[in-house]
C-alpha positions in Angstrom: 67.3 51.5 13.5 70.3 53.4 12.4 71.7 53.1 8.9 74.8 54.6 7.5 76.4 54.9 4.1 79.6 53.0 4.5 80.9 53.7 1.0 82.8 56.8 2.2 84.2 55.0 5.1 85.5 52.2 2.9 87.3 54.5 0.5 88.3 57.1 3.0 91.6 55.4 3.6 92.7 55.9 0.0 92.6 59.8 0.1 96.1 60.2 1.6 97.6 57.7 -0.8 96.0 59.4 -3.8 97.3 62.7 -2.6 100.9 61.4 -2.2 100.7 59.6 -5.6 99.7 62.8 -7.3 102.4 64.8 -5.6 105.0 62.2 -6.8 103.5 62.1 -10.3 103.4 65.9 -10.9 106.6 66.4 -9.0 108.4 64.0 -11.3 106.9 65.8 -14.3 108.1 69.2 -12.9 111.7 67.9 -12.4 111.7 66.4 -15.9 110.6 69.8 -17.3 113.2 71.7 -15.3 115.9 69.2 -16.4 115.0 69.6 -20.1 114.8 73.4 -19.7 118.3 73.8 -18.2 120.3 70.9 -19.6 118.4 69.7 -22.7 118.2 73.0 -24.6 119.2 72.6 -28.3 119.6 75.0 -31.1 116.4 75.0 -33.1 118.0 75.6 -36.5 121.5 75.3 -37.8 122.4 76.0 -41.4 125.6 75.5 -43.3 127.0 75.2 -46.8 126.1 71.5 -47.0 122.6 71.6 -45.4 120.6 72.5 -42.4 119.5 70.8 -39.2 116.0 71.5 -37.8 115.8 69.9 -34.4 112.0 69.6 -34.5 112.1 67.6 -37.7 115.2 65.5 -37.6 118.3 65.2 -35.4 120.5 64.8 -38.6 121.6 67.4 -41.1 119.3 67.6 -44.2 121.4 68.2 -47.3 120.4 71.0 -49.6 120.2 68.4 -52.4 117.1 67.0 -50.6 115.3 70.3 -50.7 112.9 70.7 -53.7 111.5 74.2 -52.8 111.7 77.0 -50.2 108.8 79.3 -50.1 107.3 81.9 -48.0 103.7 81.2 -47.0 101.1 82.9 -44.8 98.8 80.8 -42.6 96.3 82.9 -40.7 98.2 85.9 -39.3 101.6 84.2 -39.3 104.3 84.0 -42.0 106.2 80.7 -42.4 109.3 79.7 -44.3 108.1 76.4 -45.9 110.5 73.8 -47.1 109.4 71.1 -49.5 111.6 68.0 -49.7 112.1 65.7 -52.7 109.8 62.7 -52.5 112.8 60.2 -52.2 114.4 62.3 -49.5 111.4 61.8 -47.1 112.4 58.2 -46.7 116.2 58.8 -46.3 116.0 61.3 -43.5 115.8 59.9 -40.0 112.9 61.7 -38.3 111.8 61.9 -34.7 109.0 59.4 -34.0 107.0 61.8 -31.8 106.9 64.5 -34.5 105.9 62.3 -37.5 102.2 62.8 -36.9 102.6 66.6 -36.7 104.8 66.6 -39.8 102.1 64.6 -41.7 99.5 67.1 -40.6 101.7 70.0 -41.8 102.2 68.3 -45.1 98.5 67.6 -45.6 97.5 71.1 -44.7 100.2 73.0 -46.7 102.0 70.6 -49.0 105.3 71.4 -47.3 107.2 69.0 -44.9 108.9 71.7 -42.8 107.4 74.9 -41.6 109.6 77.4 -39.8 108.1 80.3 -37.9 110.5 83.1 -37.3 108.7 84.2 -34.2 110.5 81.6 -32.1 113.9 82.5 -33.6 115.9 85.6 -33.1 115.6 86.8 -36.7 112.8 88.3 -38.7 110.8 86.3 -41.3 112.5 88.1 -44.2 115.9 87.4 -42.8 115.2 83.7 -42.2 113.7 83.3 -45.7 116.5 85.1 -47.5 119.2 83.3 -45.4 117.9 79.8 -46.1 117.0 80.6 -49.7 120.4 82.0 -50.5 122.2 79.0 -48.9 120.0 76.6 -50.9 120.6 78.5 -54.2 124.3 78.7 -53.5 124.4 74.9 -53.1 123.3 74.6 -56.7 119.6 74.2 -56.4 117.4 74.9 -59.4 115.7 78.2 -59.6 112.0 77.9 -58.9 109.3 80.5 -58.7 108.8 81.3 -55.0 109.6 84.1 -52.7 107.7 87.4 -52.5 106.3 87.1 -56.0 105.5 83.4 -55.6 104.3 83.5 -52.0 101.2 81.8 -51.0 98.7 82.6 -48.4 96.8 79.9 -46.7 93.9 80.1 -44.3 92.0 83.3 -43.2 93.5 86.7 -43.9 
């Protein structure tokens, strides 16, 4: 008597279809990534006299009047320019749905809504901090103790 395992024979016809489906799925993902790379590039940070736009947080301009504090903090080995918004401003700013979870995690970890790392921009950390801080103070913000003397360090050194 000859017996055979027919489970492979029954599912063997699916192998080409699974292969073509994965080519279509990952090919579509690669095309979407290339499209975003070449045609969807946006400026990460735009600042002006009236406010600033940080594309990762909100597509709209955030007025300087909504900013409560701008500090320089260290987390691990990286320095960040941290921006704390006024409590009522958090609800007035239209934020990207995908980034709300990450923004909540940043706020829970550091106490600041927006963390800017100068490594991804074309300026140094000191230039980014002084540029944003000067614009904020020029817009009539209150003087608060932060900066090099009021900097905080979070995480491991």
